[in-house]
N, CA, C and O atoms as a DFTB+ gen file, in Angstrom:
384 C
 N C O
     1  1      -7.708      -6.632      -0.088
     2  2      -6.736      -6.081       0.772
     3  2      -5.504      -5.486      -0.092
     4  3      -5.126      -5.972      -1.158
     5  1      -5.015      -4.504       0.458
     6  2      -3.800      -3.970      -0.211
     7  2      -2.480      -4.376       0.332
     8  3      -2.213      -4.396       1.533
     9  1      -1.655      -4.705      -0.647
    10  2      -0.155      -5.146      -0.255
    11  2       0.622      -3.899      -0.244
    12  3       0.443      -3.014      -1.082
    13  1       1.579      -3.821       0.809
    14  2       2.572      -2.893       0.957
    15  2       4.018      -3.445       1.013
    16  3       4.245      -4.458       1.675
    17  1       4.875      -2.889       0.423
    18  2       6.310      -3.215       0.483
    19  2       6.918      -2.074       1.303
    20  3       6.729      -0.909       0.956
    21  1       7.689      -2.402       2.449
    22  2       8.379      -1.298       3.085
    23  2       9.881      -1.578       3.202
    24  3      10.259      -2.645       3.686
    25  1      10.702      -0.704       2.797
    26  2      12.107      -0.777       2.851
    27  2      12.526       0.023       4.118
    28  3      12.259       1.217       4.246
    29  1      13.160      -0.667       4.992
    30  2      13.532      -0.141       6.285
    31  2      14.966       0.116       6.573
    32  3      15.778      -0.727       6.191
    33  1      15.379       1.180       7.203
    34  2      16.648       1.272       7.657
    35  2      16.617       1.630       9.142
    36  3      15.800       2.413       9.626
    37  1      17.660       0.936       9.888
    38  2      17.716       1.091      11.388
    39  2      18.243       2.526      11.502
    40  3      19.087       2.981      10.730
    41  1      17.731       3.161      12.439
    42  2      18.246       4.580      12.919
    43  2      19.454       4.266      13.869
    44  3      19.799       3.117      14.145
    45  1      20.036       5.348      14.319
    46  2      21.183       5.237      15.269
    47  2      20.744       4.386      16.414
    48  3      21.390       3.409      16.793
    49  1      19.611       4.792      16.962
    50  2      19.020       4.092      18.050
    51  2      18.774       2.606      17.849
    52  3      19.013       1.739      18.690
    53  1      18.251       2.407      16.598
    54  2      17.993       0.889      16.183
    55  2      19.165       0.052      16.047
    56  3      19.113      -1.135      16.372
    57  1      20.296       0.623      15.555
    58  2      21.529      -0.168      15.295
    59  2      22.221      -0.375      16.743
    60  3      22.879      -1.395      16.947
    61  1      22.063       0.599      17.735
    62  2      22.608       0.350      18.949
    63  2      21.991      -0.855      19.669
    64  3      22.603      -1.594      20.441
    65  1      20.739      -0.957      19.329
    66  2      20.019      -2.077      19.908
    67  2      19.534      -3.227      18.966
    68  3      18.457      -3.814      19.075
    69  1      20.524      -3.462      17.998
    70  2      20.171      -4.258      16.902
    71  2      19.862      -5.823      17.457
    72  3      19.050      -6.535      16.866
    73  1      20.499      -6.226      18.502
    74  2      20.222      -7.539      19.049
    75  2      18.788      -7.798      19.384
    76  3      18.314      -8.934      19.430
    77  1      18.081      -6.649      19.628
    78  2      16.675      -6.734      19.901
    79  2      15.761      -6.665      18.761
    80  3      14.553      -6.832      18.929
    81  1      16.285      -6.420      17.565
    82  2      15.467      -6.333      16.328
    83  2      14.575      -7.411      16.060
    84  3      13.435      -7.105      15.710
    85  1      14.905      -8.713      16.166
    86  2      13.976      -9.742      15.943
    87  2      12.865      -9.749      16.915
    88  3      11.755     -10.137      16.549
    89  1      13.079      -9.341      18.151
    90  2      11.981      -9.266      19.143
    91  2      11.105      -8.139      18.866
    92  3       9.897      -8.228      19.089
    93  1      11.669      -7.013      18.362
    94  2      10.975      -5.777      18.043
    95  2       9.866      -6.230      16.798
    96  3       8.666      -5.961      16.738
    97  1      10.629      -6.941      15.924
    98  2       9.681      -7.422      14.852
    99  2       8.507      -8.117      15.129
   100  3       7.423      -7.864      14.604
   101  1       8.752      -9.148      16.098
   102  2       7.673      -9.985      16.527
   103  2       6.479      -9.115      17.185
   104  3       5.290      -9.339      16.960
   105  1       6.949      -8.126      18.001
   106  2       6.032      -7.107      18.579
   107  2       5.221      -6.408      17.493
   108  3       3.993      -6.347      17.548
   109  1       5.924      -5.895      16.529
   110  2       5.244      -5.285      15.329
   111  2       4.213      -6.289      14.673
   112  3       3.082      -5.894      14.392
   113  1       4.608      -7.578      14.434
   114  2       3.736      -8.495      13.859
   115  2       2.433      -8.787      14.666
   116  3       1.341      -9.005      14.141
   117  1       2.683      -8.766      16.015
   118  2       1.497      -8.935      16.951
   119  2       0.616      -7.591      16.928
   120  3      -0.614      -7.644      16.946
   121  1       1.220      -6.570      16.892
   122  2       0.395      -5.292      16.886
   123  2      -0.317      -5.120      15.603
   124  3      -1.453      -4.647      15.623
   125  1       0.269      -5.476      14.433
   126  2      -0.246      -5.313      13.074
   127  2      -1.536      -6.410      13.022
   128  3      -2.591      -6.110      12.462
   129  1      -1.339      -7.590      13.615
   130  2      -2.367      -8.574      13.493
   131  2      -3.563      -8.148      14.206
   132  3      -4.666      -8.445      13.748
   133  1      -3.446      -7.445      15.341
   134  2      -4.622      -6.923      16.134
   135  2      -5.327      -5.858      15.450
   136  3      -6.449      -5.526      15.832
   137  1      -4.683      -5.228      14.345
   138  2      -5.379      -4.370      13.451
   139  2      -5.837      -4.955      12.140
   140  3      -6.293      -4.222      11.262
   141  1      -5.734      -6.179      11.996
   142  2      -6.182      -6.948      10.876
   143  2      -5.023      -6.944       9.700
   144  3      -5.305      -7.275       8.548
   145  1      -3.826      -6.581      10.053
   146  2      -2.799      -6.486       8.981
   147  2      -1.891      -7.732       9.088
   148  3      -1.352      -8.023      10.156
   149  1      -1.734      -8.447       7.987
   150  2      -0.898      -9.606       7.876
   151  2       0.456      -9.326       7.431
   152  3       0.667      -8.651       6.423
   153  1       1.447      -9.854       8.198
   154  2       2.821      -9.744       7.624
   155  2       3.096     -10.991       6.779
   156  3       3.127     -12.136       7.230
   157  1       3.294     -10.636       5.486
   158  2       3.413     -11.737       4.459
   159  2       4.961     -12.182       4.389
   160  3       5.225     -13.335       4.047
   161  1       5.871     -11.370       4.676
   162  2       7.253     -11.695       4.644
   163  2       8.134     -10.586       5.323
   164  3       7.737      -9.421       5.314
   165  1       9.275     -10.919       5.886
   166  2      10.340     -10.054       6.298
   167  2      11.679     -10.643       5.984
   168  3      11.937     -11.843       6.087
   169  1      12.502      -9.728       5.598
   170  2      13.844     -10.116       5.262
   171  2      14.746      -9.051       5.898
   172  3      14.495      -7.847       5.831
   173  1      15.890      -9.610       6.565
   174  2      16.863      -8.666       6.870
   175  2      17.849      -8.700       5.673
   176  3      18.127      -9.768       5.128
   177  1      18.380      -7.502       5.266
   178  2      19.118      -7.403       4.051
   179  2      20.522      -6.701       4.409
   180  3      20.694      -6.142       5.492
   181  1      21.479      -6.772       3.445
   182  2      22.725      -6.069       3.579
   183  2      22.777      -5.287       2.309
   184  3      22.527      -5.828       1.232
   185  1      23.095      -4.023       2.408
   186  2      23.169      -3.042       1.363
   187  2      22.396      -1.753       1.733
   188  3      22.343      -1.371       2.902
   189  1      21.821      -1.115       0.755
   190  2      21.163       0.278       0.943
   191  2      20.036       0.203       2.073
   192  3      19.771       1.192       2.756
   193  1      19.395      -1.010       2.230
   194  2      18.346      -1.054       3.208
   195  2      18.618      -2.148       4.180
   196  3      19.292      -3.102       3.792
   197  1      18.138      -2.112       5.482
   198  2      18.488      -3.173       6.390
   199  2      17.350      -4.226       6.551
   200  3      17.547      -5.319       7.080
   201  1      16.169      -3.829       6.067
   202  2      15.108      -4.719       6.052
   203  2      14.023      -4.500       5.006
   204  3      13.784      -3.358       4.616
   205  1      13.337      -5.590       4.523
   206  2      12.227      -5.491       3.758
   207  2      11.047      -6.162       4.448
   208  3      11.115      -7.305       4.899
   209  1       9.962      -5.392       4.507
   210  2       8.702      -5.965       5.183
   211  2       7.539      -5.882       4.255
   212  3       7.287      -4.819       3.688
   213  1       6.829      -6.938       4.077
   214  2       5.668      -7.036       3.217
   215  2       4.520      -7.228       4.048
   216  3       4.458      -8.197       4.804
   217  1       3.601      -6.372       3.965
   218  2       2.255      -6.516       4.772
   219  2       1.111      -6.431       3.817
   220  3       1.214      -5.848       2.738
   221  1      -0.037      -7.048       4.244
   222  2      -1.322      -6.886       3.565
   223  2      -2.341      -6.436       4.529
   224  3      -2.336      -6.880       5.677
   225  1      -3.175      -5.618       4.147
   226  2      -4.401      -5.280       4.974
   227  2      -5.025      -4.071       4.474
   228  3      -4.639      -3.547       3.429
   229  1      -5.942      -3.621       5.153
   230  2      -6.634      -2.304       5.068
   231  2      -5.725      -1.225       4.986
   232  3      -4.820      -1.059       5.804
   233  1      -5.968      -0.398       3.904
   234  2      -4.915       0.850       3.818
   235  2      -4.654       1.474       5.104
   236  3      -3.501       1.540       5.530
   237  1      -5.656       1.943       5.760
   238  2      -5.437       2.708       6.897
   239  2      -4.823       2.004       8.160
   240  3      -4.099       2.588       8.967
   241  1      -5.143       0.858       8.230
   242  2      -4.707      -0.067       9.294
   243  2      -3.172      -0.403       9.049
   244  3      -2.365      -0.409       9.979
   245  1      -2.843      -0.667       7.801
   246  2      -1.486      -0.949       7.422
   247  2      -0.540       0.183       7.695
   248  3       0.531       0.040       8.284
   249  1      -1.045       1.414       7.188
   250  2      -0.198       2.694       7.328
   251  2      -0.161       3.091       8.831
   252  3       0.863       3.615       9.270
   253  1      -1.267       2.857       9.668
   254  2      -1.116       3.059      10.940
   255  2      -0.176       2.288      11.669
   256  3       0.549       2.855      12.487
   257  1      -0.086       0.901      11.449
   258  2       0.747       0.058      11.977
   259  2       2.166       0.461      11.728
   260  3       2.979       0.496      12.652
   261  1       2.512       0.801      10.356
   262  2       3.921       1.334      10.002
   263  2       4.269       2.489      10.704
   264  3       5.361       2.552      11.271
   265  1       3.353       3.545      10.738
   266  2       3.680       4.749      11.432
   267  2       3.939       4.712      12.834
   268  3       4.781       5.406      13.405
   269  1       3.111       3.796      13.416
   270  2       3.372       3.551      14.914
   271  2       4.759       2.923      15.131
   272  3       5.482       3.332      16.040
   273  1       5.102       2.020      14.379
   274  2       6.441       1.527      14.523
   275  2       7.547       2.511      14.286
   276  3       8.511       2.559      15.049
   277  1       7.429       3.290      13.252
   278  2       8.409       4.347      12.986
   279  2       8.525       5.356      14.107
   280  3       9.586       5.928      14.357
   281  1       7.407       5.556      14.771
   282  2       7.322       6.468      15.861
   283  2       8.185       6.043      17.025
   284  3       8.608       6.886      17.816
   285  1       8.455       4.765      17.151
   286  2       9.415       4.347      18.302
   287  2      10.783       4.729      18.221
   288  3      11.458       4.806      19.247
   289  1      11.308       5.005      16.968
   290  2      12.615       5.599      16.726
   291  2      13.580       4.612      16.324
   292  3      14.737       4.994      16.145
   293  1      13.262       3.312      16.143
   294  2      14.282       2.292      15.781
   295  2      14.494       2.178      14.293
   296  3      15.574       1.774      13.862
   297  1      13.500       2.520      13.487
   298  2      13.575       2.424      11.998
   299  2      13.057       3.789      11.339
   300  3      12.411       4.652      11.932
   301  1      13.425       3.816      10.129
   302  2      12.780       4.758       9.097
   303  2      12.377       3.991       7.887
   304  3      13.163       3.176       7.405
   305  1      11.222       4.196       7.372
   306  2      10.780       3.322       6.313
   307  2      10.341       4.137       5.138
   308  3       9.860       5.262       5.272
   309  1      10.525       3.515       3.916
   310  2       9.901       3.924       2.777
   311  2       8.862       2.914       2.226
   312  3       9.273       1.806       1.881
   313  1       7.600       3.203       2.124
   314  2       6.684       2.292       1.804
   315  2       5.907       2.466       0.533
   316  3       5.446       3.555       0.192
   317  1       5.770       1.306      -0.190
   318  2       5.130       1.406      -1.638
   319  2       3.988       0.413      -1.625
   320  3       3.972      -0.585      -0.905
   321  1       2.995       0.772      -2.507
   322  2       1.837      -0.005      -2.814
   323  2       2.427      -1.147      -3.784
   324  3       3.225      -0.888      -4.685
   325  1       1.935      -2.467      -3.496
   326  2       2.451      -3.514      -4.400
   327  2       1.212      -4.183      -5.104
   328  3       0.157      -4.227      -4.472
   329  1       1.273      -4.678      -6.305
   330  2       0.269      -5.266      -7.043
   331  2       0.713      -6.607      -7.590
   332  3       1.842      -6.718      -8.067
   333  1      -0.131      -7.635      -7.542
   334  2       0.129      -8.884      -8.064
   335  2       0.037      -8.788      -9.633
   336  3      -0.461      -7.801     -10.173
   337  1       0.493      -9.758     -10.277
   338  2       0.346      -9.797     -11.791
   339  2      -1.165      -9.648     -12.213
   340  3      -1.507      -8.807     -13.044
   341  1      -2.017     -10.470     -11.626
   342  2      -3.380     -10.331     -11.954
   343  2      -4.039      -9.042     -11.747
   344  3      -4.851      -8.599     -12.560
   345  1      -3.681      -8.386     -10.594
   346  2      -4.119      -6.987     -10.285
   347  2      -3.558      -5.994     -11.295
   348  3      -4.264      -5.060     -11.675
   349  1      -2.274      -6.166     -11.759
   350  2      -1.823      -5.249     -12.725
   351  2      -2.593      -5.516     -14.132
   352  3      -2.846      -4.572     -14.880
   353  1      -2.915      -6.717     -14.421
   354  2      -3.717      -7.046     -15.620
   355  2      -4.994      -6.355     -15.696
   356  3      -5.440      -5.875     -16.738
   357  1      -5.693      -6.310     -14.321
   358  2      -7.009      -5.487     -14.255
   359  2      -6.791      -4.037     -14.395
   360  3      -7.601      -3.338     -15.003
   361  1      -5.667      -3.538     -13.823
   362  2      -5.319      -2.182     -13.946
   363  2      -5.125      -1.714     -15.413
   364  3      -5.781      -0.760     -15.833
   365  1      -4.213      -2.388     -16.220
   366  2      -3.980      -2.092     -17.425
   367  2      -5.119      -2.226     -18.363
   368  3      -5.224      -1.460     -19.321
   369  1      -6.093      -3.298     -18.094
   370  2      -7.367      -3.354     -18.805
   371  2      -8.178      -2.202     -18.757
   372  3      -9.067      -2.038     -19.593
   373  1      -7.950      -1.358     -17.824
   374  2      -8.804      -0.158     -17.629
   375  2      -8.270       1.050     -18.409
   376  3      -8.978       2.043     -18.579
   377  1      -7.033       0.963     -18.877
   378  2      -6.364       1.990     -19.781
   379  2      -7.171       2.137     -21.092
   380  3      -7.639       1.180     -21.708
   381  1      -7.280       3.378     -21.439
   382  2      -7.988       3.716     -22.831
   383  2      -7.035       3.211     -23.828
   384  3      -7.284       3.318     -25.029
């Protein structure tokens, strides 16, 4: 399974309805689970980004879940692949 780290910002619509954000997250978590995607962690943050969400799952299912949530208009995200230390050891072992 692939791990993804998403950095989220609330849109104007999202901040107007910020009180609903924890409920929207629960809806995302349920929707992702139906696609076989596990939410590993979520953090509300203060600073450049409003939230950090870490998910694990099949590449296409994870991206589909994130895209579907972005399409609702409450957030915009930047998503990165994430690797554990052991995974990075395997990757670097493949280097010539």
